[in-house]
Each structure stands twice: as C-alpha cells, then as structure tokens.
N, C-alpha and C positions, 0 to 999 in steps of 0.2 A: 510785273504788274504793279500799278500804283494802288495804294489803299483807296477805298471808296468811302467818302464821308457818309456816316450814318449806318455803315455795315454792322450787322450783328447776326451771328450764326443762331438761327432759331428754326423751329419746326414750322412748316407752312400753316397758315391760318385758314386756307380755303378748304381743306379737307373736312368733310362732314363726318361726324362720329358714326361708326358702323352700328347698325341695329344688332343687339345681341341675339344669338339663337334663343328660341323659346316659343312659347304659346301666347298668342295675342288675339283679342277680339277685334274684328274688323267689320267695316261696313262696305257694301258693294257700291261704288260710285258710278260705274259705267260698265257696259259689256259690248263686245263686238265679235263678229265672226271674221277671222282673218284667213286669207288664202282662197284657193279655188278647189272645188271638188276634184278629186277625192281627198286631197290633202288639206284639210281645214282644221283650224284651232278656234276654240272659244276662249277669248281673252277677257279676263275678269279683272277690272281695275279696283283695287282694294285700298282702304285707308284704316289704320289702327284707330279705334274709337275710345279706348279706355286705358287708364294707367299712365305711367311716366312717359311712354312713347306715343301717346295719342297725337295724331297729325304728323307722324314721322315722315311718311312717304311724300306728302305734299311739301313739307319744310325742306326735305332733302332735294326734291326736284327744283324748288325755288332757289336754293343755295347753289346747286350745280349749274342751273341756268345763268345765275348772276355771275358766276365765276368762270364760265366756259369762254366768254368773249368770242363766241363763234368758232373756237378752235376745234371743238369736237361735238359730236351729236349727243345731246343730253337725253337720257331715257328715264322715264318714270319707273322707279324700282319696285313699286307695289303692284305690278301687273302679273297675274297668274295665267299661264298658258296651259290649256287643257286640250289635248288632241281629240277631235271628234271621231269616234270609231267609224271606220269604213273598210269593209273587206277588200275593196278595190284599190286602196291606197298603197302604192308601191313603196312609199317611204316608211310605212309602218311594218315593223318586223314581227309584231305580236298583236294581232287583232284582239285576242282574249285579254291581254294585259291592258290594252287601250280601253276596252269595254269595262273591265273591272275598275280601272282608274276613273273613268267618266262616271260610272254608277256610284262609286264611293264618294267622290267629290260633290256630286249633285245631292246625294243623300245627306251629306254634312250640312248643306244649305237648308234642305227640307227640315232636318231635325233641329236646326238652330232657330227656325222660324215656324212655331206651331201654327197649323192651319194652312201653311203654304205647301203646294204640291207642284212639282215640275210639270209644265204643260207645253213644253217645246217652244215657248215664247221666251227667248233669251233676255229680252228687255224687261221681262217680269222679275228678273233677279235684282235689278237696280233698287237700292234702298233696303235690301235684306242684310242681315248680319250673319257672320260666320266666323269660326275660329280659323286662324292660320298657324301653321307649324313651320317656323323659320329655322332652317338648318345652315350650317357653316361649311364652307369649302375654302380652298386656296388655289390660286393660279399663279405659277411662277413665284411661289412664296408669298404672294399677296393675299391676305384673307378677305373673304366677302361672305355675305349671307344672302340667302334667297328663299322664297316661299316654296317649301317642298310639297305641301298638300294642304287641303282644307280639312278642318275638324269641326265636329259638332260642338257648339258652345255649351250644350247641356252636358256632354261628356267631359269637356274641360272643367266646368264648374264642379263636377262630381269627382275630379281627380283621375279620370279614366284615360287620359291622353299622356303620352310620353313624347318628349322632344326627340325629333328624328336624329339619327346618328350623323356625325360629320361625313361629308363626301370625301372620297379618296382624293388626295392632292393631285393636281394636274400640272404638267409642265409642257411648254410649247417651244418649238424651235423656229417657227416662222412668224413674221409680223402679222399675217392674216389670222393665224390661230390665236395670237396674243390679244386680239381686239375684244373677244368675248369669251369669258371663262365658261368651260363646260358646266352644264347644270343651270346656268343663268337663263332666265326666260327673256328672249329677245323679241321685241314687239315692234312692228313698223309704226312709227309715230305719225305717219301720213294721215291716218284717220283720226280726226279730232274727237275728243270726248267732251 
C-alpha cells in the first residue's frame, strides 16, 4: 500500500462524549403513547436542564445526525420508555412489576412538580421537571449510559437518591442483536415531537 498524504493516526472526532452515570434534573419536552393495546409504552422525551450537561441529549442528537450521513438511524438518547400496565399484555411477564414501575415513575413527576397530579392526560406532562437516574451498561465491551428511572427532584436535592448500579455486561453473537444494547430504550422515530 502506498502512503496517503495527510495520514495521521488519531481517534475519531465524530464520537460524542458519553453522558456519565448519575442524577440529573430534566425537563419533559414531549410525550407520546407508542404501540397498540395491550402492549403500549409511554415515551417521555427528556432534556437535562441544569449543570454541566444541560442540553446534552439535544446536542448529542444534533451531532449524531450531522455525522451519520444517512448511514444509520439516529435516535434521540433522552427518551424514557415506560410500559403501560395491562393485565392482557402477553409481552409483560410481571404485571405487578409494570404497575409498581409506572406508579413510581409517575409519582416522581408529581413530587417534582408541587401542585401537579396525574390526570391520565399524558400531554399534561410536557413542561414538567423530573430527576433522571442515568446508569451505565456495556454491550460487546462498548460502554453506554441510559435512563434507568425517574426520580423526585425534591429527593435528589435532599440527597435521598442513589445512582443505580451498573447493568450486567451483555455480549451478542448476531448482527441483529448487536444493533441495540439490552437495557437501552428503543423508540420509533416515526412520530415527530
């Protein structure tokens, strides 16, 4: 092989820095219900609103979009997927767990926004604030972070929240499995926000 003029071995500049695991205050930008009954999810689009990482998810999405050149599907990483509890859902293995998760995450939004009470109007969540607990995992040795659960900002301010433990590392043997790490929230980007 002939030497290439201008060659210099260096790390890629298109990779966006990974959000560190931790607790962050976020604003709810948009909400949608995804899927068909009985298997539905409440998708909550979040953005960090305070501190060093304010605006992280929007900046990352813009960076990923600018650098994808259409080669891959760019996803907004600040989407939190919450299964809507339904006893008839064949994909849910634990209705009680789904219900506890739904109750706890909605409570975190209520407690973070004094005077707000969940009224089954998902669009009423837009503009509210909530804490997010970002945890770390790895897939085929590649680290990533994802939103593990919502937290009360009042509990966060009082120091009553702990960062979630890291997820168990995952390894895949097939290309289809390698496209999305386990534990990452995958959301259909067809519905615009």
